[in-house]
mmCIF file as gemmi writes it, N, C-alpha and C atoms, coordinates in Angstrom:
data_model
loop_
_atom_site.group_PDB
_atom_site.id
_atom_site.type_symbol
_atom_site.label_atom_id
_atom_site.label_alt_id
_atom_site.label_comp_id
_atom_site.label_asym_id
_atom_site.label_entity_id
_atom_site.label_seq_id
_atom_site.pdbx_PDB_ins_code
_atom_site.Cartn_x
_atom_site.Cartn_y
_atom_site.Cartn_z
_atom_site.occupancy
_atom_site.B_iso_or_equiv
_atom_site.pdbx_formal_charge
_atom_site.auth_seq_id
_atom_site.auth_asym_id
_atom_site.pdbx_PDB_model_num
ATOM 1 N N . UNK Axp A 1 ? 82.102 97.914 109.111 1 0 ? 1 A 1
ATOM 2 C CA . UNK Axp A 1 ? 82.431 96.562 108.738 1 0 ? 1 A 1
ATOM 3 C C . UNK Axp A 1 ? 83.854 96.29 109.222 1 0 ? 1 A 1
ATOM 4 N N . UNK Axp A 2 ? 84.032 95.103 109.789 1 0 ? 2 A 1
ATOM 5 C CA . UNK Axp A 2 ? 85.345 94.699 110.278 1 0 ? 2 A 1
ATOM 6 C C . UNK Axp A 2 ? 85.707 93.324 109.717 1 0 ? 2 A 1
ATOM 7 N N . UNK Axp A 3 ? 86.98 93.029 109.733 1 0 ? 3 A 1
ATOM 8 C CA . UNK Axp A 3 ? 87.458 91.719 109.294 1 0 ? 3 A 1
ATOM 9 C C . UNK Axp A 3 ? 87.4 90.777 110.491 1 0 ? 3 A 1
ATOM 10 N N . UNK Axp A 4 ? 86.714 89.639 110.301 1 0 ? 4 A 1
ATOM 11 C CA . UNK Axp A 4 ? 86.542 88.681 111.394 1 0 ? 4 A 1
ATOM 12 C C . UNK Axp A 4 ? 87.181 87.323 111.093 1 0 ? 4 A 1
ATOM 13 N N . UNK Axp A 5 ? 87.722 87.165 109.899 1 0 ? 5 A 1
ATOM 14 C CA . UNK Axp A 5 ? 88.412 85.932 109.557 1 0 ? 5 A 1
ATOM 15 C C . UNK Axp A 5 ? 89.484 86.223 108.53 1 0 ? 5 A 1
ATOM 16 N N . UNK Axp A 6 ? 90.643 85.593 108.649 1 0 ? 6 A 1
ATOM 17 C CA . UNK Axp A 6 ? 91.751 85.787 107.717 1 0 ? 6 A 1
ATOM 18 C C . UNK Axp A 6 ? 92.361 84.438 107.399 1 0 ? 6 A 1
ATOM 19 N N . UNK Axp A 7 ? 92.376 84.092 106.106 1 0 ? 7 A 1
ATOM 20 C CA . UNK Axp A 7 ? 92.739 82.733 105.719 1 0 ? 7 A 1
ATOM 21 C C . UNK Axp A 7 ? 93.663 82.662 104.511 1 0 ? 7 A 1
ATOM 22 N N . UNK Axp A 8 ? 94.484 83.692 104.272 1 0 ? 8 A 1
ATOM 23 C CA . UNK Axp A 8 ? 95.332 83.69 103.087 1 0 ? 8 A 1
ATOM 24 C C . UNK Axp A 8 ? 96.709 84.269 103.417 1 0 ? 8 A 1
ATOM 25 N N . UNK Axp A 9 ? 97.695 83.983 102.576 1 0 ? 9 A 1
ATOM 26 C CA . UNK Axp A 9 ? 99.024 84.559 102.779 1 0 ? 9 A 1
ATOM 27 C C . UNK Axp A 9 ? 98.951 86.086 102.823 1 0 ? 9 A 1
ATOM 28 N N . UNK Axp A 10 ? 99.753 86.673 103.705 1 0 ? 10 A 1
ATOM 29 C CA . UNK Axp A 10 ? 99.788 88.121 103.842 1 0 ? 10 A 1
ATOM 30 C C . UNK Axp A 10 ? 99.021 88.627 105.044 1 0 ? 10 A 1
ATOM 31 N N . UNK Axp A 11 ? 98.051 87.856 105.493 1 0 ? 11 A 1
ATOM 32 C CA . UNK Axp A 11 ? 97.289 88.242 106.676 1 0 ? 11 A 1
ATOM 33 C C . UNK Axp A 11 ? 98.011 87.755 107.924 1 0 ? 11 A 1
ATOM 34 N N . UNK Axp A 12 ? 97.805 88.476 109.017 1 0 ? 12 A 1
ATOM 35 C CA . UNK Axp A 12 ? 98.285 88.034 110.316 1 0 ? 12 A 1
ATOM 36 C C . UNK Axp A 12 ? 97.225 88.403 111.351 1 0 ? 12 A 1
ATOM 37 N N . UNK Axp A 13 ? 97.491 88.098 112.58 1 0 ? 13 A 1
ATOM 38 C CA . UNK Axp A 13 ? 96.508 88.297 113.649 1 0 ? 13 A 1
ATOM 39 C C . UNK Axp A 13 ? 96.046 89.744 113.777 1 0 ? 13 A 1
ATOM 40 N N . UNK Axp A 14 ? 96.892 90.69 113.398 1 0 ? 14 A 1
ATOM 41 C CA . UNK Axp A 14 ? 96.525 92.108 113.524 1 0 ? 14 A 1
ATOM 42 C C . UNK Axp A 14 ? 95.36 92.501 112.628 1 0 ? 14 A 1
ATOM 43 N N . UNK Axp A 15 ? 95.058 91.698 111.621 1 0 ? 15 A 1
ATOM 44 C CA . UNK Axp A 15 ? 93.923 91.993 110.737 1 0 ? 15 A 1
ATOM 45 C C . UNK Axp A 15 ? 92.584 91.713 111.415 1 0 ? 15 A 1
ATOM 46 N N . UNK Axp A 16 ? 92.555 90.864 112.398 1 0 ? 16 A 1
ATOM 47 C CA . UNK Axp A 16 ? 91.291 90.503 113.045 1 0 ? 16 A 1
ATOM 48 C C . UNK Axp A 16 ? 90.744 91.693 113.828 1 0 ? 16 A 1
ATOM 49 N N . UNK Axp A 17 ? 89.524 92.087 113.504 1 0 ? 17 A 1
ATOM 50 C CA . UNK Axp A 17 ? 88.894 93.238 114.142 1 0 ? 17 A 1
ATOM 51 C C . UNK Axp A 17 ? 89.167 94.553 113.427 1 0 ? 17 A 1
ATOM 52 N N . UNK Axp A 18 ? 89.962 94.514 112.385 1 0 ? 18 A 1
ATOM 53 C CA . UNK Axp A 18 ? 90.314 95.736 111.651 1 0 ? 18 A 1
ATOM 54 C C . UNK Axp A 18 ? 89.13 96.258 110.846 1 0 ? 18 A 1
ATOM 55 N N . UNK Axp A 19 ? 88.876 97.551 110.965 1 0 ? 19 A 1
ATOM 56 C CA . UNK Axp A 19 ? 87.788 98.185 110.218 1 0 ? 19 A 1
ATOM 57 C C . UNK Axp A 19 ? 88.169 98.327 108.745 1 0 ? 19 A 1
ATOM 58 N N . UNK Axp A 20 ? 87.184 98.169 107.883 1 0 ? 20 A 1
ATOM 59 C CA . UNK Axp A 20 ? 87.399 98.405 106.464 1 0 ? 20 A 1
ATOM 60 C C . UNK Axp A 20 ? 87.281 99.914 106.24 1 0 ? 20 A 1
ATOM 61 N N . UNK Axp A 21 ? 88.398 100.543 105.963 1 0 ? 21 A 1
ATOM 62 C CA . UNK Axp A 21 ? 88.455 101.98 105.71 1 0 ? 21 A 1
ATOM 63 C C . UNK Axp A 21 ? 89.434 102.19 104.552 1 0 ? 21 A 1
ATOM 64 N N . UNK Axp A 22 ? 89.651 103.432 104.122 1 0 ? 22 A 1
ATOM 65 C CA . UNK Axp A 22 ? 90.558 103.643 102.98 1 0 ? 22 A 1
ATOM 66 C C . UNK Axp A 22 ? 91.96 103.06 103.189 1 0 ? 22 A 1
ATOM 67 N N . UNK Axp A 23 ? 92.478 103.122 104.4 1 0 ? 23 A 1
ATOM 68 C CA . UNK Axp A 23 ? 93.809 102.56 104.676 1 0 ? 23 A 1
ATOM 69 C C . UNK Axp A 23 ? 93.8 101.031 104.509 1 0 ? 23 A 1
ATOM 70 N N . UNK Axp A 24 ? 92.734 100.398 104.978 1 0 ? 24 A 1
ATOM 71 C CA . UNK Axp A 24 ? 92.608 98.946 104.83 1 0 ? 24 A 1
ATOM 72 C C . UNK Axp A 24 ? 92.496 98.573 103.358 1 0 ? 24 A 1
ATOM 73 N N . UNK Axp A 25 ? 91.734 99.347 102.605 1 0 ? 25 A 1
ATOM 74 C CA . UNK Axp A 25 ? 91.602 99.088 101.161 1 0 ? 25 A 1
ATOM 75 C C . UNK Axp A 25 ? 92.964 99.196 100.481 1 0 ? 25 A 1
ATOM 76 N N . UNK Axp A 26 ? 93.754 100.193 100.851 1 0 ? 26 A 1
ATOM 77 C CA . UNK Axp A 26 ? 95.107 100.315 100.293 1 0 ? 26 A 1
ATOM 78 C C . UNK Axp A 26 ? 95.94 99.08 100.61 1 0 ? 26 A 1
ATOM 79 N N . UNK Axp A 27 ? 95.837 98.586 101.836 1 0 ? 27 A 1
ATOM 80 C CA . UNK Axp A 27 ? 96.581 97.376 102.225 1 0 ? 27 A 1
ATOM 81 C C . UNK Axp A 27 ? 96.107 96.167 101.43 1 0 ? 27 A 1
ATOM 82 N N . UNK Axp A 28 ? 94.805 96.061 101.207 1 0 ? 28 A 1
ATOM 83 C CA . UNK Axp A 28 ? 94.26 94.948 100.417 1 0 ? 28 A 1
ATOM 84 C C . UNK Axp A 28 ? 94.72 95.037 98.963 1 0 ? 28 A 1
ATOM 85 N N . UNK Axp A 29 ? 94.788 96.256 98.415 1 0 ? 29 A 1
ATOM 86 C CA . UNK Axp A 29 ? 95.295 96.436 97.055 1 0 ? 29 A 1
ATOM 87 C C . UNK Axp A 29 ? 96.743 95.956 96.961 1 0 ? 29 A 1
ATOM 88 N N . UNK Axp A 30 ? 97.539 96.284 97.959 1 0 ? 30 A 1
ATOM 89 C CA . UNK Axp A 30 ? 98.93 95.834 97.993 1 0 ? 30 A 1
ATOM 90 C C . UNK Axp A 30 ? 99.01 94.309 98.068 1 0 ? 30 A 1
ATOM 91 N N . UNK Axp A 31 ? 98.168 93.716 98.912 1 0 ? 31 A 1
ATOM 92 C CA . UNK Axp A 31 ? 98.169 92.256 99.057 1 0 ? 31 A 1
ATOM 93 C C . UNK Axp A 31 ? 97.681 91.576 97.78 1 0 ? 31 A 1
ATOM 94 N N . UNK Axp A 32 ? 96.786 92.239 97.052 1 0 ? 32 A 1
ATOM 95 C CA . UNK Axp A 32 ? 96.34 91.711 95.773 1 0 ? 32 A 1
ATOM 96 C C . UNK Axp A 32 ? 97.518 91.634 94.801 1 0 ? 32 A 1
ATOM 97 N N . UNK Axp A 33 ? 98.328 92.672 94.773 1 0 ? 33 A 1
ATOM 98 C CA . UNK Axp A 33 ? 99.493 92.688 93.88 1 0 ? 33 A 1
ATOM 99 C C . UNK Axp A 33 ? 100.551 91.673 94.307 1 0 ? 33 A 1
ATOM 100 N N . UNK Axp A 34 ? 100.764 91.569 95.62 1 0 ? 34 A 1
ATOM 101 C CA . UNK Axp A 34 ? 101.824 90.699 96.131 1 0 ? 34 A 1
ATOM 102 C C . UNK Axp A 34 ? 101.437 89.222 96.18 1 0 ? 34 A 1
ATOM 103 N N . UNK Axp A 35 ? 100.188 88.94 96.581 1 0 ? 35 A 1
ATOM 104 C CA . UNK Axp A 35 ? 99.776 87.554 96.818 1 0 ? 35 A 1
ATOM 105 C C . UNK Axp A 35 ? 98.628 87.078 95.931 1 0 ? 35 A 1
ATOM 106 N N . UNK Axp A 36 ? 98.017 88.009 95.18 1 0 ? 36 A 1
ATOM 107 C CA . UNK Axp A 36 ? 96.912 87.636 94.295 1 0 ? 36 A 1
ATOM 108 C C . UNK Axp A 36 ? 95.586 87.412 94.997 1 0 ? 36 A 1
ATOM 109 N N . UNK Axp A 37 ? 95.431 87.946 96.218 1 0 ? 37 A 1
ATOM 110 C CA . UNK Axp A 37 ? 94.153 87.733 96.909 1 0 ? 37 A 1
ATOM 111 C C . UNK Axp A 37 ? 93.053 88.54 96.235 1 0 ? 37 A 1
ATOM 112 N N . UNK Axp A 38 ? 91.839 88.049 96.347 1 0 ? 38 A 1
ATOM 113 C CA . UNK Axp A 38 ? 90.674 88.781 95.847 1 0 ? 38 A 1
ATOM 114 C C . UNK Axp A 38 ? 90.444 89.989 96.743 1 0 ? 38 A 1
ATOM 115 N N . UNK Axp A 39 ? 90.256 91.157 96.153 1 0 ? 39 A 1
ATOM 116 C CA . UNK Axp A 39 ? 90.034 92.371 96.935 1 0 ? 39 A 1
ATOM 117 C C . UNK Axp A 39 ? 88.776 92.285 97.784 1 0 ? 39 A 1
ATOM 118 N N . UNK Axp A 40 ? 87.791 91.559 97.311 1 0 ? 40 A 1
ATOM 119 C CA . UNK Axp A 40 ? 86.523 91.452 98.039 1 0 ? 40 A 1
ATOM 120 C C . UNK Axp A 40 ? 86.42 90.155 98.839 1 0 ? 40 A 1
ATOM 121 N N . UNK Axp A 41 ? 87.496 89.387 98.892 1 0 ? 41 A 1
ATOM 122 C CA . UNK Axp A 41 ? 87.512 88.176 99.7 1 0 ? 41 A 1
ATOM 123 C C . UNK Axp A 41 ? 86.703 87.031 99.128 1 0 ? 41 A 1
ATOM 124 N N . UNK Axp A 42 ? 86.345 87.111 97.854 1 0 ? 42 A 1
ATOM 125 C CA . UNK Axp A 42 ? 85.49 86.085 97.258 1 0 ? 42 A 1
ATOM 126 C C . UNK Axp A 42 ? 86.156 84.717 97.143 1 0 ? 42 A 1
ATOM 127 N N . UNK Axp A 43 ? 87.451 84.656 97.291 1 0 ? 43 A 1
ATOM 128 C CA . UNK Axp A 43 ? 88.141 83.371 97.256 1 0 ? 43 A 1
ATOM 129 C C . UNK Axp A 43 ? 88.272 82.756 98.639 1 0 ? 43 A 1
ATOM 130 N N . UNK Axp A 44 ? 87.607 83.362 99.63 1 0 ? 44 A 1
ATOM 131 C CA . UNK Axp A 44 ? 87.69 82.867 100.999 1 0 ? 44 A 1
ATOM 132 C C . UNK Axp A 44 ? 88.899 83.388 101.745 1 0 ? 44 A 1
ATOM 133 N N . UNK Axp A 45 ? 89.564 84.42 101.197 1 0 ? 45 A 1
ATOM 134 C CA . UNK Axp A 45 ? 90.76 84.952 101.842 1 0 ? 45 A 1
ATOM 135 C C . UNK Axp A 45 ? 90.451 85.598 103.181 1 0 ? 45 A 1
ATOM 136 N N . UNK Axp A 46 ? 89.287 86.251 103.269 1 0 ? 46 A 1
ATOM 137 C CA . UNK Axp A 46 ? 88.891 86.875 104.53 1 0 ? 46 A 1
ATOM 138 C C . UNK Axp A 46 ? 87.379 86.959 104.609 1 0 ? 46 A 1
ATOM 139 N N . UNK Axp A 47 ? 86.887 87.117 105.835 1 0 ? 47 A 1
ATOM 140 C CA . UNK Axp A 47 ? 85.453 87.25 106.108 1 0 ? 47 A 1
ATOM 141 C C . UNK Axp A 47 ? 85.229 88.546 106.867 1 0 ? 47 A 1
ATOM 142 N N . UNK Axp A 48 ? 84.033 89.109 106.713 1 0 ? 48 A 1
ATOM 143 C CA . UNK Axp A 48 ? 83.721 90.383 107.367 1 0 ? 48 A 1
ATOM 144 C C . UNK Axp A 48 ? 82.429 90.292 108.166 1 0 ? 48 A 1
ATOM 145 N N . UNK Axp A 49 ? 82.243 91.27 109.031 1 0 ? 49 A 1
ATOM 146 C CA . UNK Axp A 49 ? 81.022 91.409 109.814 1 0 ? 49 A 1
ATOM 147 C C . UNK Axp A 49 ? 80.588 92.869 109.711 1 0 ? 49 A 1
ATOM 148 N N . UNK Axp A 50 ? 79.353 93.102 109.28 1 0 ? 50 A 1
ATOM 149 C CA . UNK Axp A 50 ? 78.816 94.45 109.181 1 0 ? 50 A 1
ATOM 150 C C . UNK Axp A 50 ? 78.217 94.827 110.536 1 0 ? 50 A 1
ATOM 151 N N . UNK Axp A 51 ? 78.701 95.916 111.108 1 0 ? 51 A 1
ATOM 152 C CA . UNK Axp A 51 ? 78.243 96.375 112.417 1 0 ? 51 A 1
ATOM 153 C C . UNK Axp A 51 ? 77.183 97.458 112.317 1 0 ? 51 A 1
ATOM 154 N N . UNK Axp A 52 ? 77.153 98.159 111.194 1 0 ? 52 A 1
ATOM 155 C CA . UNK Axp A 52 ? 76.187 99.239 111.014 1 0 ? 52 A 1
ATOM 156 C C . UNK Axp A 52 ? 76.027 99.513 109.527 1 0 ? 52 A 1
ATOM 157 N N . UNK Axp A 53 ? 74.845 99.96 109.162 1 0 ? 53 A 1
ATOM 158 C CA . UNK Axp A 53 ? 74.542 100.333 107.781 1 0 ? 53 A 1
ATOM 159 C C . UNK Axp A 53 ? 73.349 101.282 107.813 1 0 ? 53 A 1
ATOM 160 N N . UNK Axp A 54 ? 73.172 102.096 106.79 1 0 ? 54 A 1
ATOM 161 C CA . UNK Axp A 54 ? 72.061 103.054 106.789 1 0 ? 54 A 1
ATOM 162 C C . UNK Axp A 54 ? 70.682 102.399 106.958 1 0 ? 54 A 1
ATOM 163 N N . UNK Axp A 55 ? 70.529 101.188 106.497 1 0 ? 55 A 1
ATOM 164 C CA . UNK Axp A 55 ? 69.231 100.527 106.586 1 0 ? 55 A 1
ATOM 165 C C . UNK Axp A 55 ? 69.047 99.732 107.877 1 0 ? 55 A 1
ATOM 166 N N . UNK Axp A 56 ? 70.038 99.686 108.751 1 0 ? 56 A 1
ATOM 167 C CA . UNK Axp A 56 ? 69.906 99.042 110.062 1 0 ? 56 A 1
ATOM 168 C C . UNK Axp A 56 ? 69.16 99.992 111 1 0 ? 56 A 1
ATOM 169 N N . UNK Axp A 57 ? 68.205 99.479 111.727 1 0 ? 57 A 1
ATOM 170 C CA . UNK Axp A 57 ? 67.516 100.29 112.734 1 0 ? 57 A 1
ATOM 171 C C . UNK Axp A 57 ? 68.404 100.523 113.949 1 0 ? 57 A 1
ATOM 172 N N . UNK Axp A 58 ? 69.233 99.556 114.266 1 0 ? 58 A 1
ATOM 173 C CA . UNK Axp A 58 ? 70.201 99.667 115.359 1 0 ? 58 A 1
ATOM 174 C C . UNK Axp A 58 ? 71.544 99.155 114.858 1 0 ? 58 A 1
ATOM 175 N N . UNK Axp A 59 ? 72.605 99.487 115.573 1 0 ? 59 A 1
ATOM 176 C CA . UNK Axp A 59 ? 73.93 99.012 115.187 1 0 ? 59 A 1
ATOM 177 C C . UNK Axp A 59 ? 74.391 97.936 116.165 1 0 ? 59 A 1
ATOM 178 N N . UNK Axp A 60 ? 75.345 97.142 115.735 1 0 ? 60 A 1
ATOM 179 C CA . UNK Axp A 60 ? 75.915 96.09 116.568 1 0 ? 60 A 1
ATOM 180 C C . UNK Axp A 60 ? 77.119 96.664 117.308 1 0 ? 60 A 1
ATOM 181 N N . UNK Axp A 61 ? 77.127 96.487 118.609 1 0 ? 61 A 1
ATOM 182 C CA . UNK Axp A 61 ? 78.267 96.898 119.422 1 0 ? 61 A 1
ATOM 183 C C . UNK Axp A 61 ? 78.909 95.637 119.994 1 0 ? 61 A 1
ATOM 184 N N . UNK Axp A 62 ? 80.175 95.455 119.698 1 0 ? 62 A 1
ATOM 185 C CA . UNK Axp A 62 ? 80.9 94.295 120.218 1 0 ? 62 A 1
ATOM 186 C C . UNK Axp A 62 ? 81.395 94.618 121.62 1 0 ? 62 A 1
ATOM 187 N N . UNK Axp A 63 ? 81.058 93.767 122.564 1 0 ? 63 A 1
ATOM 188 C CA . UNK Axp A 63 ? 81.454 93.982 123.957 1 0 ? 63 A 1
ATOM 189 C C . UNK Axp A 63 ? 82.663 93.148 124.352 1 0 ? 63 A 1
ATOM 190 N N . UNK Axp A 64 ? 82.686 91.902 123.914 1 0 ? 64 A 1
ATOM 191 C CA . UNK Axp A 64 ? 83.811 91.014 124.228 1 0 ? 64 A 1
ATOM 192 C C . UNK Axp A 64 ? 84.136 90.176 122.999 1 0 ? 64 A 1
ATOM 193 N N . UNK Axp A 65 ? 85.394 90.212 122.596 1 0 ? 65 A 1
ATOM 194 C CA . UNK Axp A 65 ? 85.851 89.399 121.475 1 0 ? 65 A 1
ATOM 195 C C . UNK Axp A 65 ? 87.156 88.716 121.855 1 0 ? 65 A 1
ATOM 196 N N . UNK Axp A 66 ? 87.462 87.67 121.136 1 0 ? 66 A 1
ATOM 197 C CA . UNK Axp A 66 ? 88.722 86.956 121.338 1 0 ? 66 A 1
ATOM 198 C C . UNK Axp A 66 ? 89.313 86.641 119.975 1 0 ? 66 A 1
ATOM 199 N N . UNK Axp A 67 ? 90.58 86.951 119.803 1 0 ? 67 A 1
ATOM 200 C CA . UNK Axp A 67 ? 91.275 86.594 118.574 1 0 ? 67 A 1
ATOM 201 C C . UNK Axp A 67 ? 91.768 85.16 118.698 1 0 ? 67 A 1
ATOM 202 N N . UNK Axp A 68 ? 91.405 84.34 117.722 1 0 ? 68 A 1
ATOM 203 C CA . UNK Axp A 68 ? 91.843 82.947 117.684 1 0 ? 68 A 1
ATOM 204 C C . UNK Axp A 68 ? 92.745 82.804 116.457 1 0 ? 68 A 1
ATOM 205 N N . UNK Axp A 69 ? 94.026 82.566 116.682 1 0 ? 69 A 1
ATOM 206 C CA . UNK Axp A 69 ? 94.991 82.476 115.581 1 0 ? 69 A 1
ATOM 207 C C . UNK Axp A 69 ? 95.799 81.201 115.728 1 0 ? 69 A 1
ATOM 208 N N . UNK Axp A 70 ? 95.88 80.44 114.644 1 0 ? 70 A 1
ATOM 209 C CA . UNK Axp A 70 ? 96.655 79.205 114.657 1 0 ? 70 A 1
ATOM 210 C C . UNK Axp A 70 ? 97.396 79.076 113.342 1 0 ? 70 A 1
ATOM 211 N N . UNK Axp A 71 ? 98.691 78.915 113.411 1 0 ? 71 A 1
ATOM 212 C CA . UNK Axp A 71 ? 99.561 78.823 112.229 1 0 ? 71 A 1
ATOM 213 C C . UNK Axp A 71 ? 99.442 80.098 111.393 1 0 ? 71 A 1
ATOM 214 N N . UNK Axp A 72 ? 98.742 80.04 110.259 1 0 ? 72 A 1
ATOM 215 C CA . UNK Axp A 72 ? 98.671 81.206 109.373 1 0 ? 72 A 1
ATOM 216 C C . UNK Axp A 72 ? 97.245 81.651 109.058 1 0 ? 72 A 1
ATOM 217 N N . UNK Axp A 73 ? 96.305 81.363 109.961 1 0 ? 73 A 1
ATOM 218 C CA . UNK Axp A 73 ? 94.925 81.818 109.765 1 0 ? 73 A 1
ATOM 219 C C . UNK Axp A 73 ? 94.218 81.925 111.117 1 0 ? 73 A 1
ATOM 220 N N . UNK Axp A 74 ? 93.108 82.635 111.109 1 0 ? 74 A 1
ATOM 221 C CA . UNK Axp A 74 ? 92.379 82.782 112.359 1 0 ? 74 A 1
ATOM 222 C C . UNK Axp A 74 ? 91.08 83.533 112.182 1 0 ? 74 A 1
ATOM 223 N N . UNK Axp A 75 ? 90.399 83.719 113.316 1 0 ? 75 A 1
ATOM 224 C CA . UNK Axp A 75 ? 89.109 84.393 113.284 1 0 ? 75 A 1
ATOM 225 C C . UNK Axp A 75 ? 88.912 85.169 114.579 1 0 ? 75 A 1
ATOM 226 N N . UNK Axp A 76 ? 87.978 86.104 114.52 1 0 ? 76 A 1
ATOM 227 C CA . UNK Axp A 76 ? 87.59 86.89 115.683 1 0 ? 76 A 1
ATOM 228 C C . UNK Axp A 76 ? 86.329 86.258 116.256 1 0 ? 76 A 1
ATOM 229 N N . UNK Axp A 77 ? 86.439 85.716 117.449 1 0 ? 77 A 1
ATOM 230 C CA . UNK Axp A 77 ? 85.311 85.079 118.117 1 0 ? 77 A 1
ATOM 231 C C . UNK Axp A 77 ? 84.555 86.144 118.904 1 0 ? 77 A 1
ATOM 232 N N . UNK Axp A 78 ? 83.307 86.383 118.515 1 0 ? 78 A 1
ATOM 233 C CA . UNK Axp A 78 ? 82.479 87.355 119.23 1 0 ? 78 A 1
ATOM 234 C C . UNK Axp A 78 ? 81.843 86.637 120.408 1 0 ? 78 A 1
ATOM 235 N N . UNK Axp A 79 ? 82.243 87.029 121.609 1 0 ? 79 A 1
ATOM 236 C CA . UNK Axp A 79 ? 81.743 86.392 122.826 1 0 ? 79 A 1
ATOM 237 C C . UNK Axp A 79 ? 80.528 87.116 123.384 1 0 ? 79 A 1
ATOM 238 N N . UNK Axp A 80 ? 80.454 88.418 123.147 1 0 ? 80 A 1
ATOM 239 C CA . UNK Axp A 80 ? 79.303 89.175 123.634 1 0 ? 80 A 1
ATOM 240 C C . UNK Axp A 80 ? 79.121 90.406 122.743 1 0 ? 80 A 1
ATOM 241 N N . UNK Axp A 81 ? 77.872 90.643 122.369 1 0 ? 81 A 1
ATOM 242 C CA . UNK Axp A 81 ? 77.525 91.803 121.545 1 0 ? 81 A 1
ATOM 243 C C . UNK Axp A 81 ? 76.124 92.249 121.929 1 0 ? 81 A 1
ATOM 244 N N . UNK Axp A 82 ? 75.799 93.471 121.538 1 0 ? 82 A 1
ATOM 245 C CA . UNK Axp A 82 ? 74.438 93.953 121.777 1 0 ? 82 A 1
ATOM 246 C C . UNK Axp A 82 ? 74.056 94.917 120.669 1 0 ? 82 A 1
ATOM 247 N N . UNK Axp A 83 ? 72.746 95.088 120.518 1 0 ? 83 A 1
ATOM 248 C CA . UNK Axp A 83 ? 72.23 96.069 119.576 1 0 ? 83 A 1
ATOM 249 C C . UNK Axp A 83 ? 72.007 97.369 120.324 1 0 ? 83 A 1
ATOM 250 N N . UNK Axp A 84 ? 72.457 98.465 119.735 1 0 ? 84 A 1
ATOM 251 C CA . UNK Axp A 84 ? 72.306 99.775 120.371 1 0 ? 84 A 1
ATOM 252 C C . UNK Axp A 84 ? 71.663 100.733 119.391 1 0 ? 84 A 1
ATOM 253 N N . UNK Axp A 85 ? 70.982 101.735 119.96 1 0 ? 85 A 1
ATOM 254 C CA . UNK Axp A 85 ? 70.337 102.745 119.133 1 0 ? 85 A 1
ATOM 255 C C . UNK Axp A 85 ? 71.345 103.59 118.385 1 0 ? 85 A 1
ATOM 256 N N . UNK Axp A 86 ? 70.838 104.259 117.367 1 0 ? 86 A 1
ATOM 257 C CA . UNK Axp A 86 ? 71.684 105.143 116.558 1 0 ? 86 A 1
ATOM 258 C C . UNK Axp A 86 ? 71.42 106.586 116.937 1 0 ? 86 A 1
ATOM 259 N N . UNK Axp A 87 ? 72.395 107.404 116.687 1 0 ? 87 A 1
ATOM 260 C CA . UNK Axp A 87 ? 72.259 108.836 116.908 1 0 ? 87 A 1
ATOM 261 C C . UNK Axp A 87 ? 71.23 109.38 115.924 1 0 ? 87 A 1
ATOM 262 N N . UNK Axp A 88 ? 70.462 110.341 116.346 1 0 ? 88 A 1
ATOM 263 C CA . UNK Axp A 88 ? 69.446 110.948 115.472 1 0 ? 88 A 1
ATOM 264 C C . UNK Axp A 88 ? 69.9 112.322 114.963 1 0 ? 88 A 1
ATOM 265 N N . UNK Axp A 89 ? 71.212 112.564 114.976 1 0 ? 89 A 1
ATOM 266 C CA . UNK Axp A 89 ? 71.751 113.835 114.481 1 0 ? 89 A 1
ATOM 267 C C . UNK Axp A 89 ? 71.418 113.991 113.002 1 0 ? 89 A 1
ATOM 268 N N . UNK Axp A 90 ? 71.096 115.225 112.623 1 0 ? 90 A 1
ATOM 269 C CA . UNK Axp A 90 ? 70.81 115.481 111.212 1 0 ? 90 A 1
ATOM 270 C C . UNK Axp A 90 ? 71.75 116.5 110.644 1 0 ? 90 A 1
């Protein structure tokens, strides 16, 4: 899962395309304390895109994206993507 839209104080263009991982969660916790944003983005502070999940038969691979940032908000414009198979490692 990646962040594809950022619409609240504390976010900047570097957040666009950022994967949700433990480091990102720590940053969101900090922003919650500093700016009061919802950790899960339920107030519209940010939007996400799921690229893979256990129940997906294939994953989404982003081929071309463009960051669109204006003033203090922006989004990741997906220009080209494809579905790819998953590894069958056990």
